[in-house]
C-alpha positions in Angstrom: -8.1 -9.3 -26.0 -8.3 -13.3 -26.4 -6.4 -15.6 -24.0 -2.7 -16.9 -24.9 -1.7 -19.6 -23.3 1.8 -20.5 -23.7 2.7 -22.5 -26.7 4.3 -25.9 -25.9 7.5 -24.4 -26.6 7.2 -21.9 -24.2 5.8 -24.9 -21.5 8.6 -26.4 -22.0 10.9 -23.2 -21.3 8.7 -22.6 -18.5 9.5 -26.3 -16.7 13.2 -25.2 -17.3 13.1 -21.6 -15.6 11.3 -23.2 -13.1 13.7 -23.2 -10.6 14.3 -23.3 -7.1 16.8 -19.8 -6.8 13.6 -17.9 -9.5 11.3 -19.4 -7.7 12.6 -18.0 -4.9 13.7 -14.8 -6.1 9.5 -14.8 -7.0 8.4 -15.5 -3.7 10.8 -12.6 -2.0 9.3 -9.9 -4.5 5.9 -11.0 -3.5 6.5 -11.0 0.0 8.0 -7.3 0.0 4.8 -5.5 -1.6 2.8 -8.2 0.9 3.9 -6.8 2.9 4.2 -3.1 1.7 0.4 -3.2 1.1 -0.3 -4.5 4.4 1.3 -1.5 6.2 -1.0 1.1 3.9 -3.7 -0.9 4.9 -4.6 -3.0 2.2 -4.4 -6.6 3.0 -3.2 -9.0 -0.5 -3.0 -12.9 -0.8 -0.1 -14.1 1.3 3.3 -14.0 -1.1 3.2 -17.6 -2.2 -0.5 -17.5 -3.1 -0.4 -14.8 -4.3 2.4 -16.2 -6.5 0.3 -19.4 -7.5 -2.4 -17.2 -8.7 -0.6 -15.5 -10.6 1.8 -18.6 -12.1 -2.6 -19.6 -12.4 -3.2 -16.7 -14.6 0.2 -16.8 -16.5 -0.1 -20.3 -17.6 -4.1 -19.6 -18.6 -2.4 -17.0 -20.8 -3.9 -14.1 -19.4 -1.6 -12.1 -18.9 0.5 -13.6 -21.9 3.8 -14.3 -21.6 6.7 -14.2 -24.2 10.0 -15.9 -24.1 11.5 -12.9 -25.9 10.7 -10.5 -24.1 11.9 -11.4 -20.6 12.4 -14.5 -18.6 9.2 -17.0 -17.1 10.3 -15.6 -13.4 10.5 -12.2 -14.4 7.3 -12.6 -16.2 5.1 -13.4 -13.3 7.2 -10.9 -10.9 6.0 -8.0 -13.1 2.3 -9.5 -12.9 2.7 -9.9 -9.0 3.7 -6.3 -8.7 0.9 -5.3 -11.0 -1.9 -6.4 -9.4 -0.9 -5.8 -6.1 -0.5 -2.1 -7.6 -4.2 -2.9 -8.6 -5.1 -3.4 -5.2 -3.3 -0.4 -4.2 -5.3 1.5 -6.8 -8.8 0.5 -6.0 -7.9 1.3 -1.7 -6.5 4.6 -3.2 -9.2 5.8 -4.9 -11.6 5.2 -1.9 -9.9 5.8 1.3 -7.8 8.9 -1.3 -10.2 11.9 0.5 -10.6 13.1 -3.4 -7.3 13.0 -4.4 -6.0 11.0 -7.5 -4.8 7.5 -7.0 -1.2 8.5 -7.5 -1.2 11.1 -5.2 -3.7 9.0 -2.4 -2.2 8.8 1.6 -2.6 5.1 2.7 -1.3 6.1 5.8 -0.3 7.9 8.4 3.4 7.6 7.9 3.1 7.5 4.7 5.4 11.6 3.2 5.5 10.7 -0.9 2.8 9.7 -3.8 1.7 6.0 -3.8 3.4 5.9 -7.4 7.2 6.6 -6.0 5.9 4.2 -3.0 5.1 1.0 -6.3 8.6 2.0 -7.7 10.3 2.3 -4.7 8.9 -1.3 -3.5 9.3 -3.2 -6.9 13.0 -2.5 -6.1 13.4 -3.4 -3.4 11.1 -6.8 -4.5 14.3 -7.1 -6.7 16.8 -6.9 -4.5 15.4 -9.3 -2.0 15.5 -11.3 -4.4 18.9 -12.0 -3.7 19.4 -11.1 -0.8 16.7 -14.3 0.1 18.6 -16.5 -2.0 20.3 -18.3 1.2 17.6 -17.8 3.2 16.1 -21.2 4.4 13.0 -20.5 5.2 12.8 -20.2 1.9 14.0 -23.4 0.3 10.7 -25.9 1.0 8.1 -23.1 0.2 10.3 -22.3 -3.9 9.7 -26.3 -3.6 6.7 -26.2 -3.2 6.2 -23.7 -5.7 8.4 -25.7 -8.5 5.8 -28.7 -7.7 2.6 -26.2 -8.2 4.4 -24.8 -11.8 4.8 -28.3 -13.1 1.2 -29.4 -11.8 -0.3 -26.6 -13.5 1.9 -27.3 -16.7 0.9 -31.7 -16.7 -2.9 -30.6 -15.6 -2.2 -28.0 -18.7 -0.7 -30.5 -21.7 -2.8 -32.0 -24.1 -1.0 -35.8 -22.8 0.9 -35.6 -25.3 4.5 -35.6 -23.4 6.3 -34.3 -25.9 7.2 -31.8 -23.8 7.4 -33.4 -20.5 10.6 -34.3 -21.1 12.2 -30.5 -20.8 12.5 -31.6 -16.4 15.2 -33.8 -17.7 17.7 -30.7 -18.3 16.9 -28.9 -15.0 20.2 -27.5 -13.6 18.9 -29.9 -10.2 17.9 -27.0 -8.8 14.5 -27.8 -8.8 14.1 -30.0 -5.6 13.4 -33.2 -6.7 15.9 -35.3 -5.8 16.6 -33.3 -2.8 19.3 -31.2 -4.2 18.2 -27.6 -3.3 20.7 -26.1 -5.5 23.3 -24.6 -2.7 26.0 -26.3 -3.9 27.2 -23.2 -5.0 26.2 -23.7 -8.8 25.0 -20.8 -10.4 21.7 -21.6 -11.9 19.2 -19.3 -13.7 17.7 -16.5 -12.1 19.5 -14.0 -9.1 21.8 -15.9 -7.6 24.3 -13.8 -4.8 28.5 -14.3 -4.8 30.3 -14.6 -1.2 29.0 -15.6 1.8 28.3 -14.3 4.8 
């Protein structure tokens, strides 16, 4: 199947959806999956690099994002999970001792099947998106990822600038003005209520 890069309208939506809360959630998800893979002896890219790689692939149209199905951030998280799962499957086939990839044991401490652990880590990653929203170490990396997404979008624009004004509609959680979204405004993406 041929690549399907985002349309101009979809690129504008990506600009709107590439916010601090969404990218913190995506980074936290990638972090959980990378730590999980490392615990099984499978090295994947560091979380921020993994997110950048997947964003670049999505903007190139492989895999293709359809905004009617899910947000850009949710799609990138799903693509990160697929990337890590594919690497785990390769290692499971190589080290599984003849077992199917789903039944392989990749670590001495592993009790359940890889498929079950994968599902568990996916939900842990989704939860991490909420838990990490107030983690000060995540904000600067999320701002860098926002700038990365914007730079990739600009690099792919035809130069007509029609969709570039969509950045002006962002809710301020994008790091452009020094506001990292910690003003209590809900903004798009996962948010955790209350203070600890």
